[in-house]
C-alpha positions in Angstrom: 14.5 17.5 -32.3 11.8 15.6 -33.6 8.7 14.9 -31.4 9.6 11.2 -30.5 12.8 12.2 -29.0 11.2 15.4 -27.6 8.5 13.1 -25.5 11.4 10.6 -24.8 13.5 13.6 -22.9 10.3 14.7 -21.1 10.1 11.5 -19.5 13.8 11.3 -19.1 13.8 14.8 -17.1 10.3 14.0 -15.3 11.6 10.5 -13.9 14.8 11.9 -12.9 12.9 14.7 -11.0 10.7 12.2 -9.4 13.6 10.0 -8.5 15.0 13.0 -7.0 12.4 13.9 -5.0 11.7 10.6 -3.5 15.2 10.5 -2.7 14.9 13.6 -0.8 12.2 12.5 1.2 14.4 9.7 2.6 16.5 12.1 3.9 15.7 11.4 7.6 15.5 7.8 7.0 19.1 6.9 6.9 18.3 3.3 7.8 17.0 3.2 4.1 20.4 3.0 2.8 19.9 0.8 -0.4 16.7 2.1 -1.8 18.3 5.4 -1.4 21.3 4.1 -3.8 18.7 2.9 -6.2 17.0 6.4 -6.3 20.3 8.7 -6.9 21.4 5.9 -9.5 18.1 6.2 -11.6 17.7 10.3 -11.1 21.5 10.3 -12.2 20.5 8.0 -15.5 17.3 9.6 -16.4 18.8 13.1 -16.2 22.2 11.7 -18.3 19.8 10.2 -20.9 17.9 13.7 -21.0 21.2 15.2 -21.4 22.4 12.8 -24.1 19.3 13.5 -26.0 20.1 17.3 -26.0 23.7 16.8 -27.4 23.4 13.9 -29.5 20.1 14.3 -30.9 19.6 10.6 -30.6 18.3 8.0 -28.3 20.3 6.6 -25.7 20.8 3.1 -24.5 17.6 1.8 -23.3 19.5 -0.5 -20.5 20.6 0.5 -17.1 23.9 1.3 -18.9 24.9 5.1 -19.0 27.7 4.2 -21.7 31.3 6.1 -22.1 29.8 9.6 -23.5 27.4 9.6 -20.6 29.8 8.3 -17.7 32.5 10.9 -19.2 30.0 13.8 -18.7 29.3 13.0 -15.1 32.6 12.1 -14.5 34.0 15.5 -15.4 32.0 16.9 -12.6 34.3 15.6 -9.6 37.6 16.8 -8.5 40.7 15.0 -9.2 41.0 14.7 -5.4 37.7 12.9 -5.5 38.5 10.7 -8.6 41.7 9.8 -7.0 40.6 8.8 -3.4 37.7 6.5 -5.2 40.6 5.0 -7.0 42.8 4.3 -3.9 39.8 3.4 -1.8 38.3 0.6 -4.3 40.7 0.7 -7.1 39.9 -1.4 -10.6 37.1 -3.5 -10.3 35.9 -2.4 -7.1 38.5 -4.4 -5.2 39.0 -2.9 -1.6 42.4 -2.3 -0.6 43.7 -4.3 2.0 44.4 -1.2 4.3 41.3 0.8 3.8 41.5 4.3 4.8 38.7 5.0 6.6 39.4 9.1 7.0 39.7 9.2 3.1 36.3 7.7 2.9 34.7 10.0 5.2 36.2 13.0 3.8 35.2 11.9 0.3 32.0 9.9 1.2 29.4 11.8 -1.0 31.5 11.4 -4.2 32.5 8.0 -3.5 28.7 7.1 -2.9 28.2 8.6 -6.4 31.3 6.7 -8.2 29.8 3.3 -6.7 26.5 3.9 -8.0 28.1 5.1 -11.4 30.1 1.9 -11.5 27.4 -0.5 -10.3 24.2 1.5 -11.9 22.8 -1.6 -13.7 22.9 -4.2 -10.5 21.4 -1.5 -8.0 18.1 -3.0 -7.8 19.5 -6.0 -6.5 22.4 -4.6 -4.6 25.4 -7.2 -5.7 27.7 -6.9 -8.7 27.6 -9.3 -11.7 30.1 -11.6 -9.8 28.2 -11.5 -6.4 30.3 -8.8 -4.6 28.0 -6.5 -2.4 27.8 -3.1 -3.6 25.5 -1.5 -1.0 26.9 -2.1 2.5 29.6 -0.1 3.9 30.0 2.2 1.0 26.7 4.0 1.8 27.3 7.4 2.8 26.7 8.4 6.3 25.3 12.1 5.4 21.4 12.5 5.3 21.3 14.3 2.1 24.3 14.1 -0.6 25.3 17.4 -1.6 27.6 16.4 -4.3 24.6 14.5 -6.0 22.5 17.8 -5.9 25.7 19.9 -7.0 26.2 17.5 -10.0 22.3 17.1 -10.8 22.0 20.8 -11.3 24.9 21.3 -13.6 23.5 18.6 -15.5 19.7 19.8 -15.6 21.1 23.3 -16.6 23.1 21.6 -19.8 19.8 20.5 -21.2 19.1 22.6 -24.0 15.1 23.1 -23.9 13.1 26.0 -23.6 10.4 24.5 -21.8 12.6 23.2 -19.4 11.6 25.4 -16.2 7.8 25.0 -17.5 8.5 21.4 -17.0 9.9 21.6 -13.7 7.2 23.8 -12.4 4.6 21.5 -13.3 6.0 18.8 -11.6 6.8 21.1 -8.4 2.9 21.9 -8.3 2.1 18.0 -7.9 4.3 17.8 -4.6 1.9 17.6 -1.6 4.7 17.9 1.0 5.1 21.9 1.7 8.9 21.4 3.1 10.1 19.5 -0.1 8.2 21.7 -2.5 10.1 24.7 -0.8 13.4 22.9 -1.3 12.8 21.8 -4.8 11.1 25.3 -5.9 14.3 26.7 -5.2 16.6 24.2 -6.5 15.0 23.3 -9.8 15.4 27.0 -10.7 16.8 26.6 -14.4 
């Protein structure tokens, strides 16, 4: 990997960790729903773009689009049940079904939250889709910490092929001031 790609990948990795740490710091603030979606979305976007550089040895799209290759990478980490739940609840193009199944949503709320983020990543900073549809109202998970996000993030992080990945994580960890957050991420970011 050339120096420019390596530098860009380092930026994506460290930015993804920063977004994830900020998301984690909102875990006791459930009323911060929309900013939490923004942080999750950008943590995923950055780690996916770092993975793209590892696997394709080229730069990803600089916009907030993750592209078909990256979208397939992340969607492959969801169970068939989670995919079916999302499709059943929201259908094609985010059209909510007439008979919204709140039980199905509750059972799969963490995965559904992540699917919504993936589908509307480029619009997360505004909270509405291109056609004015709300993307951050009822759909936000009621769990304080999305464990599906953490599972998926860890899988993606471990797929990045860099000898200095653990060192990068450790350097960032040393800058975290909150001791509880530092303890959580010291264990979480072991690659």
